[in-house]
N, C-alpha and C positions, 0 to 999 in steps of 0.2 A: 504494500500500500504506500502511496506517495506520502511524504512527510507533511504535505499541505493538508492532508485530511486527518492528521493525528491531533488529539486534544492538546491544548497549550494553556499555561498558567500565566496570568498577568497579575502580579501581587497575589492576593487571595482569591482572585476570580479565575475560574477555569472555563475556557471556551471550547466548543466542539472541534474547531479546526483553525487553520492559520489565516482565514479570510476575514477581512474587516470591510464593512460598508462605511466608507469615508463620508463624513458629514456633507450633506447635499441640500442646498436651499430648495424648498419645495413650493413655496408660494401657495400653501394649502391651509394655513391657519385661519381662524376667524379674524374679523376686523380688529378685535382687541388683543389678538395674539393667542387666544385659547385654542386648544387642540380640537380639530374637526374630525368628523367621521371619515372623511377622505384621507386625512393624515393617518388615522389608525388603520384603515384598510391597506394603505401603502406598506406600512411596516409589518403588519400581520403577514402580508404576502411575501415580503422579503425574508421574514423569519421562516416561513414555509420553504423558502428556497435554500435553507440550511447554511446561511451565512453565519460564521462563528460569532462575530461581534458586530452589532448594529449601532452606529452613531447617527442619529437623525440630524437634520439641518440645524445650523447654529441658532441658539435660543438667546434672545436678548435679556440681559439681567436688569436693565433699567429702561424705561421708555425713551430716555435721551440717548440710549445706546442701540436703538433700533436701526437696522441697516436697510431693510426693504419692507414693502407692503406684503402682507401674507406670511410674514415671518412669525415663527412660534415664540411665545413669551414665557419666561420663567421668573418674571419680575414681581409677581404678586401672589399671595396665597390663594387667590381666586383661581389661579391656573392649576392648582394641585389636583383637583378631581379629574380633569382632562388628561393631565400628565400620567396620573395613576392608571387610567384606562388604556393609555398608550403602552405603558409598561406591561400591564396584564395581558394585552393582546400578543405582545412578543413572547412573554414567558409561557403563555398557553401553547405556543407552537414550539417550545423548547429552546428559544433563543435567549441571548443576553443583550442588554441594551445599556448604553452609556450616553448621557446627555452632554452635548457640547455647549458650554457656557461662553457667551460672547458679548462684547460691547463694541459698537462700530467706531466710537471715537469720531475722528474727522471724516471717516469714510461713509457718510450718509448725506442727506440733503435737508435744508431748512423745511422743505415741504413735508418730509416724512416725520420729522421730530418737532416742528413748530418753532424752531429757534436756530441760531447759528451753531453748527456742529463744533464740538470741543475736541481738542487734541493736546499732545504734549507741548507743542509750540505753535506759534501763529505765523511763522516766517515762510512756510512753503505753500504757495498757492496751488489749489486743486486743479490739475490739468484737464479734468473731465467736466466739472461743474463750475469752474472758474471763480471759486470763492476762497477766502482765507479763513481757516478755523480760528476760534478763540482759544487761547492757551488756558489750560486748567490751573486753578489755584491749588495750593497744597492741601487744603481741607477737602477740596473736591476729589482729589486723587485718593485720599484716605476713605472717602465715602464710596468710591468705586470699589475699593478693596472689600468693603463691607457688603456692597451689592453682590459681588461674586460669592462671598461666603454665605449670604442669605439664600442665594439661588441654589447653591449646593445643598443647603439644608432642605429646600423644597424638593430637590431631586431625590434626596434620601427619603423624605416623607412619601414621595410618590412610588418608592420602591425600586428606583433605578439601581443598576449594578455598579454605577460609578459616574463620574463626571470627567469631561475633557475640557481643559482650558484652551480657548482658541487664541493661540499666540502666533498666527500665521496670516498671510494674504493681505496684510496692510490694515487689519483691524486694530483696536486700541492697544492691546498688549504688545503686538508687534511694532506698533508705532513708537512705543516707549523703548523697545529693544533696538530700534534702528537708528544709527547715528545720522542717517540722511534726514530723518524726520524729527528726531528728538534733539532739539538744540538748547535744552534747558541747562542751567548752571546751578542747580540746587540738588537736594538729595535724590531727585528723580531723574537726573541727567548730568552730563558733563564728564562721566567716566563709565567704563563698562559695568562696574559694580552698581553704580547708581541707576543706569538704564535697566538693569536686571531687577532692581528693587521691587517694582510693581508686581511682576510675576512671582518673585520669591515670597513677598508678603501674602499674596493671594494663596499660594500653595501652603505655606506654614499655617495661616489662620484657618484655612479650610480643614486641614488635617486635625487641628485642635477641636473642630466643631462637629464634624460628621462622625457617624458610627464607625467603630473599628471594623476593618475588613472592607470598607467601601473603596473601590479602586479610584485612584486619582491619576489621571492621564493629562497629557498636553499635546497639542498639535503645534509644531513650530516650523518656521521658514528656515530651510537649510541654505538657501541662496536667494537673496532678494533681487539679484540681477540688476543692481544699481551701481556696480563698480565698488571700489574700495570704501566709499562713503556709506554704503548700505550694509545690510547683514550679509557678510561673506561666509562661505563654508567654515573658515577657520574660527570666525566669531561665533557662529552657530554651535560649533563643537564645544567652545568654552562655556557658552550658556547652558548647553546640554549637560556638561560636567557638573555645573552648579545645581541643576535640577536633580541629578543623580545623588549628589551629596545631601540634598534635602529630602530624599526618600520618595521621589516620584516613582509611580508603579510602572509607567510605560510612556513611550514617546512616539508620536507619528511625525515623520518628516515630509514636508511639502516644499513648495518654492514659489517665487514670484511675489508680486505686490499688486493687489487688485486695482490700484489707481495708477501707479507709476510703471508697472511692468506686467500688465494683466495677462498677456498671452503666455507668460512663463508659469502661470498658475495651471492652465489647461492647454497644453500644446495641441496643435492640429490645425484644422481649417479656420479661416476667419470669416464668419458669416455676417459681413458688414451690412448688407441690406436689411437683415432681420434686426440687427442691433440698432440701426438708426431710425427704424420705424416710429418710435415714440418721441424722437427728438423734435425740438422746435424747428420751424421751417428754415430759420437762419443757421441752425446748428447742423442740419442734415448734410449739406455739402462738405462742411469742415470734417465732420465725423467720418463720412464716406471716404474722403481723401486720406485722412490719417490711417484708417483701418485698411484701406486698399494697399497702403505702403507696407503693411505687416504681412501681406499674403506671401506665402512661400518661405517665410523666415522662421516659422515655428512648427515645422513638420514634426509629427509624433515620433518619438524615440521611446521604445519600451524601457521603463524604469529610469526616466529622465531625472529623477532626484537621487539616484543611487550614489553618485560621486560625493555629494555633500554628506549622504548617510554614512559613507565609509569613514569620513573624518569624525562624525558624531559617534560612531561605534567605538572608536578608539578612546573616546572620552567618557563613555557611560558604562563600560564594563559589560556586565551581564543583564543590564536593564533591558526589558523587551523593547524592540524597535520595529515599528511598522513603517513601511515606505509606500507612499502613494505616487502615481504619476505614470500613466501610459501602459499599464499592464494589459496585454491582449492574449498572449499564448500561454498555455499551461506549462510548456517546456521552459519558457523564460522565467515564469514565476517559481517553478521548482528549483531552477538554477540559483535564483536570488536567495532562496531560503537555505539551500544546501551549502552554497559557497559563501553566503553572507553578503552584505551586512544585515539583510532583512530577516526578522523572525516572523513577521506577519505581512501578508500582501493586502494592501488597502486599495480599494477601487471605488469610483463614483459613477462615471458615465456608463461603463458596461452594465451596471445594475439598473440603470434607468431603462435600457432597452431589454435586458434579460434578467428579471428578478430571480429566476430559477437557475442562473448560470452555474453556481456552485454545485447544486444538486445534479445538474447535467454533467459537470466535470466528474463528480463522484461516481456517477453511474456509467461513465465511459461513453456518453452520448455527445460529448463536445471536447475539443482540444483547443479551441480558440473562441474568444468573444466576438460577437457579431458587430459590436460598436465600430463605426468607421471614423470616429473623431471629427464629425462634421461641425460639432460645437453649436448646433442650432439650439440644443437644450440650454445653453448658457444665455441665449437671448431672452429667456423668460425673465431675467433680472430687470432690464430696462423696460420690458413690456408688461411686467407684473401679471403674468398668466401662469396657470398651474404647470408644474413640472411633468414632462413626459418626453418620449423620444419623438422629435419632430423631423427626423431625417427625410421622411416621405413627403413632408409639406408643412410649412409654417403658416399659421393664420395671419391673414392680412388685417391690418388695423383699419377699423371703420372710421 
């Protein structure tokens, strides 16, 4: 039997196999962020597909940290009953589920949160929405730490098997980690230790509050692709070493920055026509021109985050390491686990098209994912439409 199908332990959490559903924004929550019946149905189906560990889409820990419409919330106790039903649906199918806790920081819009977005610093203008964020005050950063801790408490009350701190893709925690974005000169910036402080405080305080045995994970950028001023693989490895010292149970390595290097998050085709549909009339030609210039520069490479992961592995010892990014063939996945540095294979887009992919692998009915990396599924973000595979056709905006 392939190593991929053997049980694996992440802290005190045992999962059925080495496959992880990487957190994927669904645009399926209710208007207030509550879990919907459609969201529950999606993850019940994925659990039936025998995925070892399921991480649903990022959940905002505070209304000011909401990134998109239709995003699931874990910001209020009123969310707990729906979150509990989500957990029960996955557990009933024999699956394990971890909630990804997130704060958008500067990577949202005034229209979504009702005010100017906040971030570590105000000096870097947003290249997509053309605004400058407001710099967070010290007491606001401390309150955000508490927001994450309270969200983890709600996850525990809902029965989740663990939480994953979203420290990747240009959201708030990774904004603090990035020298490119974090220009502060206080205890939250100005040095590597200070830039790490927010994530470190969140991890330590959460561990103090949640029940023993609850898995604490993180998803982190291995390479921001912003040159030496961003998060480099070497810097990511040092951050990962700090997380290992603090007792993190497992780490998922991704890459890119959703605002400044978005195609390094999900390599493949650039569906520019689908992306620009909701833009204002004057922004459409600019967006189309910019995205057309990306075409052909981000072809899919299987395991495109593996090189940063190798450096991270050297810094974290035996801490379980999941790697996301371009996995399509079973042979390449097996090689990544057998030879390292990956312990777990994390996927997003393939499970959108084939929720039963792992089951088909296990039964010998597939050796390769059907996903062609057209990336039309990513265009749900600006269009605010429900997640599904849109390879055969994307809805036209009315």
